[in-house]
C-alpha positions in Angstrom: -142.0 -131.6 15.8 -144.3 -129.8 13.2 -144.2 -125.9 12.5 -146.7 -123.6 11.6 -146.4 -121.5 8.4 -146.1 -118.4 10.6 -143.0 -120.0 12.6 -141.3 -120.7 9.5 -138.6 -118.1 8.1 -139.5 -118.5 4.6 -138.0 -116.8 1.8 -139.6 -115.1 -1.4 -137.2 -117.3 -3.6 -135.1 -120.2 -3.0 -132.3 -118.4 -4.9 -131.7 -116.2 -2.0 -130.5 -119.2 -0.2 -128.0 -120.4 -2.3 -125.0 -119.0 -1.0 -125.8 -120.7 2.4 -126.4 -123.9 1.0 -124.0 -126.3 2.9 -122.2 -129.1 1.0 -121.4 -132.8 2.3 -118.4 -134.5 2.5 -118.2 -136.8 -0.3 -119.5 -134.3 -2.8 -117.5 -133.8 -6.1 -114.7 -131.4 -4.9 -113.2 -131.0 -8.5 -109.8 -132.5 -7.5 -109.9 -135.0 -10.5 -110.7 -132.1 -13.1 -107.8 -130.9 -15.0 -105.4 -128.4 -13.3 -106.7 -125.4 -15.8 -110.4 -126.3 -14.9 -109.6 -126.4 -11.3 -107.9 -123.0 -11.4 -110.9 -121.2 -13.3 -113.1 -123.1 -10.5 -111.1 -121.4 -7.7 -111.3 -118.1 -9.4 -114.9 -118.5 -9.9 -115.9 -119.9 -6.3 -113.4 -117.5 -4.2 -113.5 -113.9 -6.1 -116.0 -111.4 -6.7 -117.8 -110.8 -10.1 -115.8 -107.7 -11.0 -112.1 -109.1 -9.8 -113.0 -112.3 -12.2 -114.1 -109.8 -15.1 -110.4 -108.0 -14.7 -108.6 -111.5 -14.7 -110.9 -112.7 -17.8 -109.7 -109.3 -19.4 -106.2 -109.9 -19.3 -106.3 -113.8 -20.0 -108.5 -112.9 -23.1 -105.8 -110.7 -24.3 -103.1 -113.5 -23.7 -105.7 -116.0 -25.3 -105.5 -118.3 -22.7 -109.4 -118.0 -21.3 -110.9 -117.8 -24.7 -113.3 -120.6 -25.6 -112.6 -123.1 -28.2 -115.2 -122.4 -30.3 -114.4 -118.9 -30.9 -110.7 -119.1 -31.6 -109.5 -117.3 -34.8 -113.2 -116.0 -34.8 -113.9 -112.5 -36.5 -117.1 -111.8 -34.9 -119.5 -109.2 -36.5 -120.5 -106.1 -34.7 -123.5 -107.2 -32.7 -125.3 -104.0 -33.4 -125.5 -105.2 -37.1 -127.4 -108.4 -35.7 -130.9 -106.8 -36.5 -133.1 -110.2 -37.2 -136.7 -110.3 -37.6 -138.6 -110.7 -34.2 -139.7 -114.1 -34.1 -142.2 -113.2 -30.9 -141.8 -116.9 -30.0 -144.8 -118.1 -27.6 -145.1 -121.2 -25.5 -145.6 -124.3 -27.7 -144.0 -122.8 -31.1 -141.8 -125.3 -32.9 -138.2 -124.0 -33.7 -135.1 -125.3 -35.1 -131.8 -124.5 -33.6 -129.8 -122.9 -36.2 -126.6 -124.6 -37.2 -123.0 -124.2 -35.8 -121.9 -121.7 -38.3 -124.9 -119.5 -38.1 -124.7 -119.4 -34.5 -120.7 -118.6 -34.3 -121.7 -115.6 -37.1 -123.5 -113.9 -34.1 -120.9 -114.6 -31.1 -118.4 -111.8 -30.0 -114.8 -112.9 -29.1 -116.0 -114.0 -25.7 -118.7 -116.4 -26.9 -121.7 -114.1 -26.3 -124.7 -112.4 -28.2 -125.8 -109.4 -26.4 -124.3 -110.7 -23.2 -126.3 -113.9 -23.3 -123.3 -117.0 -23.4 -123.5 -119.8 -25.8 -121.9 -122.5 -24.1 -119.9 -125.6 -25.1 -122.8 -128.1 -23.9 -125.4 -126.1 -26.0 -123.7 -127.3 -29.4 -125.2 -130.7 -29.2 -128.8 -129.1 -29.9 -127.7 -127.4 -33.1 -129.8 -128.6 -36.2 -132.3 -130.0 -33.7 -136.1 -129.1 -33.6 -137.4 -128.1 -30.4 -140.6 -126.8 -28.8 -140.6 -123.3 -26.7 -141.4 -123.6 -23.1 -142.0 -120.3 -22.6 -140.4 -116.7 -23.4 -138.0 -114.8 -21.1 -139.2 -111.5 -19.9 -137.9 -111.3 -16.3 -135.2 -113.6 -14.4 -133.0 -113.1 -11.2 -129.7 -112.8 -11.6 -128.1 -115.1 -9.2 -124.7 -113.0 -9.2 -126.4 -110.0 -7.5 -130.0 -111.3 -6.8 -131.5 -108.4 -8.9 -134.3 -108.9 -11.3 -133.1 -108.3 -15.2 -135.5 -107.4 -17.8 -134.6 -108.9 -21.2 -136.1 -109.3 -24.7 -135.8 -111.8 -27.2 -134.9 -115.1 -25.1 -136.7 -118.1 -24.7 -136.7 -121.1 -22.5 -136.9 -124.8 -24.7 -138.7 -127.6 -23.3 -136.5 -130.5 -21.6 -133.3 -128.8 -23.1 -131.3 -128.3 -19.9 -127.9 -128.5 -18.6 -126.6 -131.4 -16.4 -123.1 -129.7 -15.9 -120.3 -128.5 -17.9 -116.8 -129.6 -18.4 -115.9 -126.4 -16.8 -117.9 -126.4 -13.8 -118.3 -130.3 -13.4 -121.7 -132.1 -13.3 -124.5 -130.5 -11.6 -128.3 -131.7 -10.5 -130.0 -128.6 -10.7 -131.1 -129.0 -14.3 -131.2 -125.2 -15.4 -132.9 -124.3 -18.6 -130.7 -122.9 -20.9 -131.6 -119.1 -22.4 -131.7 -119.2 -26.0 -131.5 -116.0 -28.1 -134.4 -116.0 -30.8 -131.1 -115.1 -33.1 -130.2 -118.7 -32.6 -133.5 -120.3 -33.4 -135.6 -120.3 -36.6 -139.4 -120.7 -36.3 -141.0 -123.6 -38.1 -144.5 -123.3 -39.5 -147.4 -125.3 -37.5 
């Protein structure tokens, strides 16, 4: 049965339908993941953002939740990170800085100006990539609000296929890259 476009109740963006997407039986449930990862996933899926933040604060104090890459890391004050604006545009070639250079920019939660540098991104350190596009606005899927940002880009074909924390994922999200983590290469 065909429907006319006027009969369909379309949403302006697919992101709005994400909470209602149903999973099929047999989809990866996470039961074969380590216990700590299963606990983290449970909290992520069943607690609201503010409750997760409170739990995270307590766990960070006990050094249980802290990402491996920032343990014993004395992060510098992020207000001091004032690198020259790269003004990156689509097509620009960049080198992703070394692990040490990026670690020096991260706070105790593994973030720079609120943007996380997750474990699966380390594999790209030292590589040369091409800018797909600068990010000026994006939908925050936690509350479906549009956020305005500066100093972030997406890189061509550098995307997530899942993490050890969340398990595998077929969504292929592009990573957000802070300009501070990149070095613009001469053309």
